[in-house]
LUMZAGU-25938 format. One record per residue (C-alpha): residue number from 1; residue in one letter; x, y, z. Coordinates in steps of 0.001 Angstrom, whole numbers. Example, Ala and Ser with C-alpha at 12.3 -4.5 7.8 and 13.67 -1.06 7.14 Angstrom:
2
+-----+--------+---------+---------+---------+
: num : residu :       u :       v :       w :
+-----+--------+---------+---------+---------+
:   1 :      a :   12300 :   -4500 :    7800 :
:   2 :      s :   13670 :   -1060 :    7140 :
+-----+--------+---------+---------+---------+
END
This chain:
356
+-----+--------+---------+---------+---------+
: num : residu :       u :       v :       w :
+-----+--------+---------+---------+---------+
:   1 :      m :  167751 :  136030 : -106252 :
:   2 :      v :  164042 :  135912 : -107021 :
:   3 :      s :  162145 :  138831 : -105522 :
:   4 :      f :  158591 :  139906 : -106270 :
:   5 :      g :  158541 :  143279 : -104517 :
:   6 :      s :  158300 :  146433 : -106617 :
:   7 :      h :  161406 :  148497 : -107259 :
:   8 :      t :  160086 :  151172 : -104933 :
:   9 :      d :  159016 :  148822 : -102160 :
:  10 :      f :  161780 :  148328 :  -99609 :
:  11 :      s :  159650 :  146507 :  -97054 :
:  12 :      v :  160965 :  143259 :  -95610 :
:  13 :      p :  159462 :  140238 :  -97395 :
:  14 :      h :  157149 :  137971 :  -95429 :
:  15 :      i :  159298 :  134952 :  -96278 :
:  16 :      q :  162957 :  135348 :  -97175 :
:  17 :      i :  164974 :  132365 :  -98419 :
:  18 :      r :  168708 :  132542 :  -99039 :
:  19 :      a :  171151 :  129935 : -100416 :
:  20 :      l :  168819 :  127097 :  -99410 :
:  21 :      n :  170097 :  123580 : -100060 :
:  22 :      k :  168612 :  120207 :  -99225 :
:  23 :      t :  170459 :  116945 :  -99773 :
:  24 :      y :  169021 :  113477 :  -99127 :
:  25 :      i :  170698 :  110114 :  -99058 :
:  26 :      s :  168665 :  107609 : -101045 :
:  27 :      q :  169865 :  104049 : -101634 :
:  28 :      g :  173368 :  105130 : -100749 :
:  29 :      q :  173319 :  108034 : -103214 :
:  30 :      h :  173293 :  111758 : -102436 :
:  31 :      v :  170267 :  113495 : -103960 :
:  32 :      h :  170581 :  117281 : -104208 :
:  33 :      a :  166873 :  118150 : -103975 :
:  34 :      l :  167264 :  121941 : -103549 :
:  35 :      k :  170145 :  123927 : -104994 :
:  36 :      d :  170970 :  127427 : -103725 :
:  37 :      i :  167373 :  128655 : -103632 :
:  38 :      d :  167015 :  132439 : -103201 :
:  39 :      l :  163440 :  133662 : -102952 :
:  40 :      d :  161508 :  136582 : -101447 :
:  41 :      i :  157750 :  136158 : -100928 :
:  42 :      p :  155771 :  139345 : -100186 :
:  43 :      e :  153074 :  139441 :  -97537 :
:  44 :      g :  149477 :  138874 :  -98587 :
:  45 :      k :  150256 :  137408 : -102018 :
:  46 :      i :  149645 :  133998 : -103573 :
:  47 :      l :  152827 :  132380 : -104878 :
:  48 :      g :  152658 :  129265 : -107022 :
:  49 :      i :  155599 :  126871 : -107258 :
:  50 :      i :  155354 :  124615 : -110278 :
:  51 :      g :  157495 :  121853 : -111692 :
:  52 :      k :  157445 :  118241 : -112736 :
:  53 :      s :  157413 :  115344 : -110293 :
:  54 :      g :  160737 :  115190 : -108492 :
:  55 :      a :  161668 :  118768 : -109326 :
:  56 :      g :  161997 :  119725 : -105638 :
:  57 :      k :  158617 :  121394 : -105047 :
:  58 :      s :  157642 :  119343 : -101997 :
:  59 :      s :  161108 :  119621 : -100482 :
:  60 :      l :  160917 :  123401 : -100757 :
:  61 :      i :  157486 :  123808 :  -99230 :
:  62 :      r :  158223 :  121374 :  -96391 :
:  63 :      t :  161245 :  123429 :  -95343 :
:  64 :      l :  158987 :  126446 :  -94826 :
:  65 :      n :  157324 :  124980 :  -91735 :
:  66 :      g :  160198 :  122890 :  -90458 :
:  67 :      l :  158909 :  119507 :  -91625 :
:  68 :      e :  162222 :  119241 :  -93482 :
:  69 :      h :  165438 :  120710 :  -92100 :
:  70 :      p :  167605 :  122242 :  -94835 :
:  71 :      s :  171155 :  121044 :  -95303 :
:  72 :      s :  172288 :  124651 :  -95494 :
:  73 :      g :  170925 :  128134 :  -96016 :
:  74 :      s :  168508 :  130516 :  -94351 :
:  75 :      i :  164713 :  130787 :  -94075 :
:  76 :      k :  163317 :  133865 :  -92370 :
:  77 :      i :  159672 :  134539 :  -91619 :
:  78 :      h :  159239 :  138184 :  -90657 :
:  79 :      q :  163015 :  138168 :  -90073 :
:  80 :      n :  162785 :  135258 :  -87612 :
:  81 :      e :  165312 :  132605 :  -88613 :
:  82 :      l :  163455 :  129305 :  -88845 :
:  83 :      t :  166470 :  127016 :  -89205 :
:  84 :      t :  167878 :  127807 :  -85757 :
:  85 :      l :  164661 :  127497 :  -83716 :
:  86 :      d :  164555 :  124970 :  -80904 :
:  87 :      h :  161684 :  122477 :  -80663 :
:  88 :      d :  159376 :  124624 :  -78533 :
:  89 :      h :  159757 :  127713 :  -80710 :
:  90 :      l :  159320 :  125627 :  -83852 :
:  91 :      i :  155992 :  124347 :  -82504 :
:  92 :      k :  154859 :  127934 :  -81906 :
:  93 :      l :  155953 :  128943 :  -85407 :
:  94 :      r :  153988 :  126086 :  -86956 :
:  95 :      q :  150840 :  127473 :  -85357 :
:  96 :      r :  151354 :  130553 :  -87542 :
:  97 :      i :  151699 :  128400 :  -90657 :
:  98 :      g :  148732 :  126337 :  -91855 :
:  99 :      m :  149282 :  123293 :  -94062 :
: 100 :      i :  146895 :  121763 :  -96596 :
: 101 :      f :  147723 :  118307 :  -97925 :
: 102 :      q :  146933 :  116522 : -101167 :
: 103 :      h :  145158 :  113587 :  -99497 :
: 104 :      f :  143402 :  115565 :  -96741 :
: 105 :      n :  144926 :  113643 :  -93778 :
: 106 :      l :  141628 :  113539 :  -91876 :
: 107 :      m :  140951 :  111138 :  -89008 :
: 108 :      s :  138180 :  108811 :  -90138 :
: 109 :      a :  136911 :  108057 :  -86619 :
: 110 :      k :  136349 :  111733 :  -85796 :
: 111 :      t :  133612 :  114041 :  -87043 :
: 112 :      v :  134279 :  117080 :  -89190 :
: 113 :      w :  134028 :  119296 :  -86100 :
: 114 :      e :  136408 :  117081 :  -84126 :
: 115 :      n :  138954 :  116994 :  -86969 :
: 116 :      v :  139052 :  120775 :  -87116 :
: 117 :      a :  139168 :  121113 :  -83338 :
: 118 :      l :  142051 :  118666 :  -82868 :
: 119 :      p :  144953 :  121157 :  -83345 :
: 120 :      l :  143428 :  123459 :  -80735 :
: 121 :      k :  142913 :  120622 :  -78256 :
: 122 :      v :  146537 :  119551 :  -78673 :
: 123 :      s :  147587 :  123169 :  -78024 :
: 124 :      g :  145581 :  123304 :  -74791 :
: 125 :      y :  142860 :  125827 :  -75714 :
: 126 :      d :  139794 :  125947 :  -73472 :
: 127 :      k :  136470 :  124544 :  -74669 :
: 128 :      a :  134796 :  127910 :  -75262 :
: 129 :      e :  137650 :  129177 :  -77443 :
: 130 :      i :  137758 :  125901 :  -79367 :
: 131 :      k :  134022 :  126068 :  -80075 :
: 132 :      n :  134205 :  129666 :  -81255 :
: 133 :      r :  137136 :  129062 :  -83570 :
: 134 :      v :  135898 :  125778 :  -85044 :
: 135 :      d :  132421 :  127165 :  -85695 :
: 136 :      e :  134005 :  130237 :  -87292 :
: 137 :      v :  136221 :  128397 :  -89766 :
: 138 :      l :  133588 :  125791 :  -90656 :
: 139 :      s :  131257 :  128639 :  -91536 :
: 140 :      l :  134022 :  130270 :  -93588 :
: 141 :      v :  134537 :  127148 :  -95723 :
: 142 :      g :  130799 :  126509 :  -96047 :
: 143 :      l :  130624 :  123320 :  -93984 :
: 144 :      a :  128837 :  124358 :  -90810 :
: 145 :      h :  125994 :  122006 :  -91787 :
: 146 :      k :  128428 :  119073 :  -92027 :
: 147 :      a :  129952 :  119501 :  -88561 :
: 148 :      d :  128591 :  116212 :  -87178 :
: 149 :      q :  129343 :  114063 :  -90217 :
: 150 :      y :  132370 :  111817 :  -90702 :
: 151 :      p :  134934 :  112034 :  -93514 :
: 152 :      a :  133545 :  108920 :  -95207 :
: 153 :      q :  130275 :  110785 :  -95719 :
: 154 :      l :  131935 :  113652 :  -97590 :
: 155 :      s :  132978 :  114209 : -101190 :
: 156 :      g :  136624 :  114841 : -102046 :
: 157 :      g :  136045 :  118576 : -102328 :
: 158 :      q :  134289 :  118662 :  -98958 :
: 159 :      k :  137147 :  116727 :  -97337 :
: 160 :      q :  139601 :  119288 :  -98663 :
: 161 :      r :  137456 :  122113 :  -97279 :
: 162 :      v :  137678 :  120394 :  -93891 :
: 163 :      g :  141448 :  120321 :  -94377 :
: 164 :      i :  141429 :  124046 :  -95109 :
: 165 :      a :  139289 :  124755 :  -92037 :
: 166 :      r :  141709 :  122762 :  -89886 :
: 167 :      a :  144642 :  124700 :  -91362 :
: 168 :      l :  142922 :  128003 :  -90532 :
: 169 :      v :  141834 :  127189 :  -86999 :
: 170 :      h :  145019 :  128666 :  -85473 :
: 171 :      h :  144450 :  131893 :  -87439 :
: 172 :      p :  147734 :  131465 :  -89342 :
: 173 :      e :  149496 :  134210 :  -91290 :
: 174 :      i :  150842 :  131783 :  -93913 :
: 175 :      l :  149055 :  128927 :  -95674 :
: 176 :      l :  151064 :  126204 :  -97427 :
: 177 :      c :  149258 :  124041 :  -99981 :
: 178 :      d :  150862 :  120793 : -101125 :
: 179 :      e :  149083 :  119764 : -104366 :
: 180 :      a :  145803 :  120722 : -102695 :
: 181 :      t :  143658 :  120104 : -105789 :
: 182 :      s :  145427 :  117310 : -107650 :
: 183 :      a :  143171 :  114589 : -106187 :
: 184 :      l :  139972 :  116466 : -107040 :
: 185 :      d :  137637 :  116588 : -110022 :
: 186 :      p :  137457 :  119843 : -112041 :
: 187 :      e :  134320 :  121127 : -110303 :
: 188 :      s :  135748 :  120546 : -106818 :
: 189 :      t :  139062 :  122067 : -107913 :
: 190 :      s :  137254 :  125240 : -108954 :
: 191 :      v :  135496 :  125444 : -105568 :
: 192 :      i :  138760 :  124993 : -103652 :
: 193 :      l :  140622 :  127568 : -105745 :
: 194 :      n :  137852 :  130117 : -105284 :
: 195 :      l :  137920 :  129447 : -101544 :
: 196 :      l :  141695 :  129950 : -101363 :
: 197 :      k :  141375 :  133206 : -103292 :
: 198 :      q :  138637 :  134339 : -100877 :
: 199 :      i :  140803 :  133480 :  -97867 :
: 200 :      n :  143712 :  135426 :  -99312 :
: 201 :      q :  141627 :  138494 : -100105 :
: 202 :      e :  139502 :  138603 :  -96957 :
: 203 :      l :  142050 :  137493 :  -94368 :
: 204 :      g :  145246 :  138769 :  -96013 :
: 205 :      i :  146960 :  135408 :  -95549 :
: 206 :      t :  150101 :  134765 :  -97600 :
: 207 :      i :  149586 :  131554 :  -99599 :
: 208 :      v :  152339 :  129377 : -101044 :
: 209 :      l :  151120 :  126484 : -103146 :
: 210 :      i :  152876 :  123808 : -105135 :
: 211 :      t :  151308 :  122189 : -108138 :
: 212 :      h :  152086 :  120518 : -111435 :
: 213 :      e :  149003 :  122092 : -113022 :
: 214 :      m :  149419 :  125389 : -114846 :
: 215 :      q :  145651 :  125931 : -114657 :
: 216 :      v :  145931 :  126262 : -110875 :
: 217 :      i :  148646 :  128904 : -111293 :
: 218 :      r :  146555 :  130700 : -113886 :
: 219 :      e :  143438 :  130789 : -111710 :
: 220 :      i :  144634 :  132259 : -108425 :
: 221 :      c :  148353 :  133028 : -108225 :
: 222 :      d :  149931 :  136467 : -108271 :
: 223 :      q :  153442 :  135196 : -108940 :
: 224 :      v :  154924 :  131927 : -110134 :
: 225 :      v :  158235 :  130163 : -109604 :
: 226 :      v :  159250 :  127362 : -111968 :
: 227 :      i :  161536 :  124803 : -110350 :
: 228 :      d :  163465 :  122135 : -112234 :
: 229 :      h :  166009 :  119677 : -110822 :
: 230 :      g :  166075 :  121581 : -107547 :
: 231 :      e :  166729 :  125001 : -109086 :
: 232 :      i :  164538 :  128029 : -109765 :
: 233 :      v :  164770 :  128410 : -113529 :
: 234 :      e :  162091 :  131043 : -114163 :
: 235 :      s :  159895 :  133359 : -112114 :
: 236 :      g :  157734 :  136440 : -112301 :
: 237 :      q :  154178 :  137677 : -112358 :
: 238 :      v :  151897 :  135009 : -113760 :
: 239 :      w :  150735 :  136992 : -116788 :
: 240 :      s :  154323 :  137833 : -117713 :
: 241 :      v :  155626 :  134256 : -117487 :
: 242 :      f :  152595 :  132891 : -119342 :
: 243 :      s :  152911 :  135445 : -122151 :
: 244 :      n :  156603 :  134861 : -122757 :
: 245 :      p :  157961 :  131649 : -121195 :
: 246 :      v :  161719 :  131598 : -121648 :
: 247 :      q :  162837 :  128201 : -120388 :
: 248 :      p :  161956 :  124991 : -122289 :
: 249 :      i :  160545 :  123436 : -119097 :
: 250 :      t :  158168 :  126392 : -118694 :
: 251 :      q :  157080 :  126143 : -122306 :
: 252 :      e :  156489 :  122422 : -121826 :
: 253 :      l :  154445 :  122934 : -118664 :
: 254 :      l :  152384 :  125595 : -120390 :
: 255 :      s :  151947 :  123383 : -123467 :
: 256 :      l :  152073 :  126513 : -125574 :
: 257 :      e :  152933 :  126419 : -129242 :
: 258 :      q :  151720 :  122851 : -129681 :
: 259 :      l :  149650 :  123885 : -132693 :
: 260 :      e :  148935 :  121687 : -135671 :
: 261 :      l :  149374 :  123746 : -138842 :
: 262 :      p :  147255 :  122834 : -141884 :
: 263 :      f :  150155 :  122743 : -144360 :
: 264 :      d :  153665 :  121416 : -144813 :
: 265 :      l :  156068 :  123676 : -142978 :
: 266 :      h :  159759 :  123817 : -143888 :
: 267 :      r :  162554 :  125320 : -141834 :
: 268 :      e :  164339 :  126678 : -144902 :
: 269 :      i :  163122 :  128311 : -148073 :
: 270 :      n :  162813 :  125809 : -150928 :
: 271 :      a :  161647 :  125885 : -154528 :
: 272 :      h :  158008 :  125532 : -153473 :
: 273 :      s :  158027 :  128220 : -150770 :
: 274 :      t :  155759 :  131171 : -151388 :
: 275 :      h :  154897 :  132307 : -147834 :
: 276 :      s :  156683 :  133123 : -144602 :
: 277 :      i :  154861 :  131581 : -141645 :
: 278 :      i :  155048 :  133880 : -138646 :
: 279 :      r :  154234 :  133566 : -134977 :
: 280 :      i :  153171 :  136778 : -133242 :
: 281 :      k :  152868 :  137112 : -129461 :
: 282 :      y :  151131 :  140094 : -128008 :
: 283 :      q :  150112 :  141302 : -124574 :
: 284 :      s :  148299 :  144276 : -123127 :
: 285 :      e :  146222 :  145354 : -120186 :
: 286 :      a :  142728 :  143941 : -120507 :
: 287 :      h :  141122 :  147352 : -121018 :
: 288 :      r :  143576 :  148197 : -123816 :
: 289 :      s :  143184 :  145350 : -126275 :
: 290 :      p :  145435 :  145683 : -129326 :
: 291 :      d :  144040 :  146784 : -132675 :
: 292 :      l :  144419 :  143651 : -134779 :
: 293 :      n :  143573 :  145557 : -137946 :
: 294 :      h :  146529 :  147864 : -137264 :
: 295 :      i :  148783 :  144890 : -136576 :
: 296 :      l :  147852 :  142957 : -139704 :
: 297 :      s :  147806 :  145991 : -141995 :
: 298 :      s :  151414 :  146694 : -141001 :
: 299 :      f :  152496 :  143867 : -143288 :
: 300 :      d :  151272 :  145782 : -146396 :
: 301 :      t :  150180 :  142536 : -147996 :
: 302 :      p :  147399 :  139960 : -147658 :
: 303 :      v :  147630 :  138084 : -144368 :
: 304 :      y :  146391 :  134520 : -143937 :
: 305 :      l :  145380 :  133502 : -140408 :
: 306 :      y :  146097 :  129877 : -139450 :
: 307 :      q :  145969 :  129793 : -135672 :
: 308 :      s :  144817 :  132206 : -132980 :
: 309 :      h :  144634 :  131988 : -129209 :
: 310 :      i :  143865 :  134631 : -126611 :
: 311 :      d :  143721 :  134386 : -122834 :
: 312 :      t :  143063 :  136766 : -119957 :
: 313 :      i :  145350 :  136466 : -116916 :
: 314 :      q :  145620 :  138985 : -114075 :
: 315 :      q :  143782 :  141666 : -116074 :
: 316 :      h :  146149 :  141190 : -119029 :
: 317 :      l :  145349 :  139922 : -122498 :
: 318 :      i :  147836 :  137365 : -123809 :
: 319 :      g :  147551 :  136369 : -127435 :
: 320 :      n :  149269 :  134191 : -130024 :
: 321 :      l :  148750 :  134377 : -133770 :
: 322 :      i :  150181 :  132206 : -136528 :
: 323 :      i :  149850 :  133851 : -139912 :
: 324 :      g :  151084 :  133394 : -143456 :
: 325 :      i :  152579 :  136279 : -145462 :
: 326 :      p :  153295 :  136025 : -149224 :
: 327 :      k :  156800 :  137428 : -148719 :
: 328 :      l :  160066 :  135613 : -148159 :
: 329 :      d :  162272 :  138578 : -147258 :
: 330 :      l :  160565 :  140075 : -144208 :
: 331 :      n :  162497 :  142419 : -141943 :
: 332 :      i :  161352 :  141044 : -138588 :
: 333 :      n :  163291 :  143541 : -136456 :
: 334 :      r :  161761 :  146502 : -138264 :
: 335 :      l :  158288 :  144979 : -137981 :
: 336 :      q :  158692 :  144390 : -134256 :
: 337 :      q :  159775 :  147988 : -133668 :
: 338 :      k :  156835 :  149196 : -135739 :
: 339 :      l :  154344 :  147182 : -133691 :
: 340 :      l :  155564 :  147999 : -130198 :
: 341 :      p :  154357 :  148125 : -127425 :
: 342 :      f :  151630 :  145493 : -127879 :
: 343 :      i :  153654 :  143014 : -129915 :
: 344 :      h :  156533 :  141753 : -127831 :
: 345 :      h :  157694 :  138895 : -130075 :
: 346 :      i :  157634 :  138092 : -133774 :
: 347 :      e :  159427 :  135165 : -135371 :
: 348 :      v :  159464 :  133326 : -138659 :
: 349 :      i :  158784 :  129696 : -137808 :
: 350 :      g :  159151 :  128405 : -141351 :
: 351 :      y :  158163 :  128627 : -144995 :
: 352 :      a :  155368 :  126998 : -146929 :
: 353 :      r :  153187 :  127029 : -149983 :
: 354 :      p :  149742 :  127141 : -148395 :
: 355 :      t :  146636 :  126189 : -150311 :
: 356 :      h :  143663 :  128477 : -149725 :
+-----+--------+---------+---------+---------+
END
């Protein structure tokens, strides 16, 4: 089971998923889209679900508001079982869950104001309440001045902000985002991500988003779940998963370790080998950056730096170094113990005879 609550926090999760399965029939074949998903999502957090196309991301998020009915398993929202709700209660539940789509799903013949107001009109709200709520959410997303324009007059980022306003108009407690930024340019993506972070922090709304972009996870998520072939294969706080991805699919999505080294690297020692080439991974809280002089001096020999990368995620520093050491008989275990707690991984990735 994947749970993101602390060990001392026994509160009921906002969303609780147990043994969730979803099977489709496609061209006469059974497709097992979700396989025994167990997941707890705490209230007021931003959870990112990432995976390749076809991994099961969309199937998972669409079960959370009843757009897809699971083949088996349980989904509870504040301990209310979603899978057994009748039609009327499911409609009421959906009003507590906002949905943001990749391609906006706006009605071209209606103005921005009318698009945002539509869910409230369908629900039978009176005109005064509709006006108050629509004006409120348009102001929140920074589009009050666009209320009378039509979708065709808006940029992609503005259309998505209309989509967010529409999702918020029922004052939901959960916001589901289905590839909300994948159709946008980088500048618009940044605006949307900042807006989602603002909504989470100011309104306390739990956000679940799916994406194939690690940058989206990096920017705003508290926790991440990696899904592959319908299964959760890795999960945790974003900084932790980014600093030490375990599964090959996670490493591939992160595109870590794809570094071109400026020399011939051999897996085994040969007659020309003079140096061990080492990868070092380190992490620390942002206000406690590691002493690189202490780290490098621990080798008691000249150290040649070939690659270096450092990132800041969730107030944590995450770094990778590739160095060359003119020794072929390093005791990696002893070095790792010596360099704890900042260095959490050291490995010899090969041997070479570098030219300096």
